[in-house]
Backbone bond lengths (Angstrom), bond angles and torsions (degrees), N, CA, C in turn:
res aa  C-N    CA-C-N  psi(-1)  N-CA   C-N-CA  omega(-1)  CA-C   N-CA-C  phi
1 M - - - 1.463 - - 1.585 111.47 -
2 I 1.312 114.08 -38.72 1.456 117.20 -178.41 1.527 105.46 -72.90
3 S 1.217 122.31 -35.85 1.544 118.27 179.56 1.452 111.99 -60.39
4 L 1.516 117.27 -39.95 1.422 119.11 176.09 1.510 113.03 -58.78
5 V 1.240 121.02 -46.47 1.445 124.82 177.90 1.527 110.24 -58.86
6 A 1.318 116.79 -40.40 1.495 119.93 179.68 1.497 109.02 -66.87
7 K 1.292 117.53 -39.63 1.469 121.38 175.85 1.553 113.41 -58.33
8 A 1.346 107.69 -47.58 1.577 115.84 178.24 1.542 113.10 -57.53
9 Q 1.272 113.72 -46.02 1.411 123.90 -176.37 1.603 110.24 -68.13
10 A 1.305 115.02 -27.04 1.400 118.14 178.17 1.587 115.35 -80.51
11 L 1.241 116.92 -14.86 1.442 123.11 -178.08 1.523 109.31 -60.17
12 P 1.339 115.87 146.85 1.492 116.51 174.90 1.449 111.85 -73.72
13 E 1.328 121.88 160.00 1.389 121.37 -178.62 1.507 117.63 -60.95
14 E 1.358 117.25 -32.03 1.468 119.71 -179.97 1.574 108.48 -70.11
15 A 1.339 120.95 -20.16 1.460 117.18 -178.19 1.617 110.15 -86.08
16 L 1.329 117.56 -10.10 1.457 119.31 -178.81 1.510 110.17 -76.14
17 P 1.368 115.06 144.75 1.502 120.88 178.32 1.599 106.31 -67.09
18 E 1.411 111.12 153.76 1.431 114.42 176.46 1.656 107.13 -62.34
19 P 1.323 113.47 150.50 1.551 109.31 173.72 1.528 107.58 -74.10
20 L 1.402 110.41 152.75 1.401 122.75 178.26 1.597 111.28 -66.04
21 L 1.249 120.37 137.24 1.458 117.69 174.53 1.401 115.42 -98.60
22 N 1.424 114.64 138.09 1.395 120.79 -179.69 1.537 108.54 -90.88
23 L 1.327 120.91 133.84 1.452 121.12 -179.12 1.613 112.92 -50.74
24 M 1.230 119.09 -45.85 1.414 122.16 -176.74 1.492 114.16 -71.35
25 D 1.348 117.51 -16.22 1.382 121.28 177.34 1.638 112.13 -88.14
26 M 1.259 116.64 -3.44 1.490 124.01 -179.15 1.533 106.27 -69.38
27 P 1.376 111.38 139.29 1.491 115.26 176.06 1.496 104.84 -67.01
28 G 1.304 113.95 137.20 1.491 116.62 174.76 1.531 113.59 85.95
29 Y 1.352 118.58 1.80 1.405 119.42 -179.69 1.557 113.27 -61.00
30 R 1.329 115.32 -51.61 1.515 116.87 -177.74 1.456 109.17 -60.42
31 K 1.327 114.52 -44.91 1.480 116.09 -178.13 1.555 114.02 -57.85
32 A 1.335 111.35 -45.64 1.577 117.97 179.20 1.464 108.71 -64.37
33 F 1.312 119.49 -43.50 1.419 122.71 -178.30 1.598 109.89 -57.92
34 K 1.274 113.50 -44.21 1.544 118.26 -175.21 1.490 108.62 -71.70
35 A 1.302 118.08 -33.46 1.464 123.97 -179.85 1.578 109.88 -69.40
36 I 1.342 112.79 -36.67 1.481 116.38 175.73 1.467 111.19 -70.03
37 K 1.385 116.14 -41.78 1.491 122.93 178.45 1.475 110.03 -54.04
38 A 1.381 118.30 -46.40 1.409 127.82 -173.21 1.537 108.66 -66.40
39 L 1.432 113.84 -43.27 1.479 116.88 175.45 1.481 112.57 -62.04
40 V 1.317 112.01 -41.86 1.655 115.89 179.75 1.465 107.47 -60.58
41 A 1.383 117.90 -45.16 1.459 120.53 179.70 1.572 111.73 -57.52
42 E 1.252 117.47 -42.75 1.497 123.01 176.95 1.467 116.35 -66.01
43 V 1.257 113.34 -38.65 1.567 119.46 175.81 1.485 109.36 -72.48
44 S 1.287 119.62 -44.05 1.467 123.85 179.81 1.547 110.43 -59.35
45 A 1.329 115.85 -39.93 1.490 120.99 -176.99 1.587 106.07 -70.22
46 S 1.271 119.14 -46.71 1.413 125.34 -169.24 1.556 106.55 -74.94
47 H 1.337 123.19 -20.81 1.372 122.64 -179.20 1.599 114.96 -115.23
48 H 1.319 110.82 1.67 1.427 121.56 175.37 1.634 108.25 59.06
49 V 1.279 113.34 48.64 1.450 121.29 174.33 1.539 110.12 -120.00
50 S 1.264 117.98 142.23 1.536 118.70 178.38 1.542 111.00 -62.27
51 G 1.288 111.45 130.15 1.550 112.01 177.87 1.515 115.25 -61.52
52 E 1.382 114.73 -29.94 1.494 119.16 175.14 1.544 111.93 -62.46
53 L 1.305 116.53 -37.38 1.454 125.98 -177.99 1.587 105.89 -73.92
54 L 1.265 118.14 -42.86 1.480 124.50 -174.07 1.553 109.62 -70.68
55 A 1.424 119.50 -39.22 1.449 116.02 -179.16 1.544 108.17 -160.07
56 S 1.312 111.51 119.55 1.477 120.28 176.77 1.508 109.43 -90.36
57 R 1.378 120.16 166.39 1.380 122.33 174.17 1.557 113.86 -56.24
58 R 1.361 110.32 -43.70 1.518 117.67 175.17 1.519 111.06 -53.75
59 Q 1.299 119.31 -47.00 1.464 122.47 -179.28 1.473 115.73 -68.21
60 I 1.348 116.18 -35.27 1.523 116.15 175.53 1.452 108.44 -68.70
61 N 1.470 119.12 -42.58 1.453 118.03 -179.29 1.525 110.92 -67.56
62 Q 1.356 121.43 -32.36 1.478 124.08 171.14 1.538 108.33 -54.31
63 L 1.329 119.42 -46.97 1.388 123.86 -170.56 1.632 108.77 -69.54
64 L 1.313 113.64 -41.24 1.448 118.31 176.53 1.554 114.79 -67.01
65 N 1.350 115.68 -38.29 1.436 122.40 173.86 1.522 112.24 -60.35
66 W 1.395 112.57 -41.28 1.429 117.40 179.78 1.532 111.58 -72.54
67 H 1.324 118.36 -42.73 1.448 120.56 178.11 1.370 114.93 -59.36
68 W 1.464 121.38 -49.10 1.393 127.81 -179.04 1.648 108.15 -82.90
69 K 1.221 121.26 2.56 1.567 122.37 171.08 1.546 103.85 59.39
70 L 1.369 120.77 43.95 1.523 119.27 175.86 1.496 109.45 -87.97
71 K 1.305 120.69 -21.16 1.415 121.26 -177.45 1.539 110.78 -138.36
72 P 1.305 123.65 142.84 1.434 123.53 178.39 1.514 109.25 -59.96
73 Q 1.268 119.96 138.94 1.489 121.50 -177.25 1.653 105.34 -125.55
74 N 1.319 110.19 142.74 1.499 116.66 174.07 1.512 107.62 -103.51
75 G 1.391 119.77 79.17 1.375 121.45 -172.81 1.413 118.70 99.42
76 Q 1.326 117.92 -179.98 1.494 122.12 179.36 1.453 116.51 -77.06
77 P 1.315 117.80 148.91 1.480 121.90 177.31 1.363 108.35 -61.74
78 E 1.347 113.66 156.89 1.539 121.86 -179.69 1.548 116.40 -61.71
79 L 1.429 115.85 -29.74 1.431 116.10 175.09 1.544 117.50 -67.27
80 I 1.303 113.92 -21.44 1.530 114.99 175.00 1.374 116.27 -116.42
81 S 1.302 114.65 28.66 1.502 120.50 172.96 1.514 113.01 -142.61
82 G 1.338 113.67 164.07 1.470 113.68 -178.18 1.589 113.56 71.51
83 W 1.319 114.16 -148.77 1.518 117.91 -174.19 1.584 106.07 -75.46
84 R 1.227 119.95 -22.52 1.501 121.53 -173.60 1.557 104.56 -74.93
85 A 1.322 115.21 -33.04 1.456 113.84 176.87 1.501 117.83 -66.69
86 E 1.392 116.54 -34.18 1.515 113.28 169.76 1.496 112.47 -62.57
87 L 1.313 121.49 -24.69 1.427 116.50 178.84 1.601 115.06 -88.04
88 M 1.267 111.98 -25.83 1.594 108.90 -170.02 1.556 114.61 -151.00
89 A 1.233 120.37 -0.99 1.530 122.09 179.61 1.523 110.40 -51.95
90 E 1.240 118.15 -46.74 1.499 117.42 -176.59 1.593 114.55 -65.45
91 K 1.347 108.82 -41.97 1.563 113.94 179.40 1.517 109.07 -72.58
92 L 1.269 118.15 -30.36 1.573 120.34 178.85 1.639 108.90 -68.78
93 T 1.370 110.32 -43.29 1.455 115.68 -178.83 1.544 110.26 -61.33
94 L 1.286 114.48 -42.93 1.614 118.96 179.26 1.522 106.44 -65.13
95 L 1.401 116.95 -40.22 1.525 117.72 -173.38 1.595 107.64 -68.67
96 L 1.311 114.55 -42.40 1.458 116.67 -177.88 1.612 114.15 -63.52
97 Q 1.273 115.48 -22.22 1.476 118.37 179.27 1.568 109.58 -67.90
98 E 1.400 116.36 -16.05 1.401 120.05 177.19 1.505 114.51 -81.36
99 Y 1.329 114.06 -9.76 1.457 122.98 -173.45 1.541 113.47 -125.91
100 P 1.443 118.48 60.51 1.448 119.32 177.67 1.527 114.29 -66.57
101 R 1.259 117.10 158.98 1.429 121.84 -178.16 1.464 113.79 -68.52
């Protein structure tokens, strides 16, 4: 085990994998999250649907992970698929263009 650690420490910097990015450490995460929450509030008011039902914190983070390609995804996020897509997929897609990786 110790020899494996020594081998890894001897590797040149270029041979090391890129560090994993955490969603909340991404530049613009808070601003993007707040913008999505504001859009959700607008859509929920205009369609008389609870904001909590429309988009949870987990679903917003799922969308941002997918958009910034931080984690592998099996399909589209919940906020831009199914019944939620009918209400806000187009607006969310436009909004996400303001927050490139």
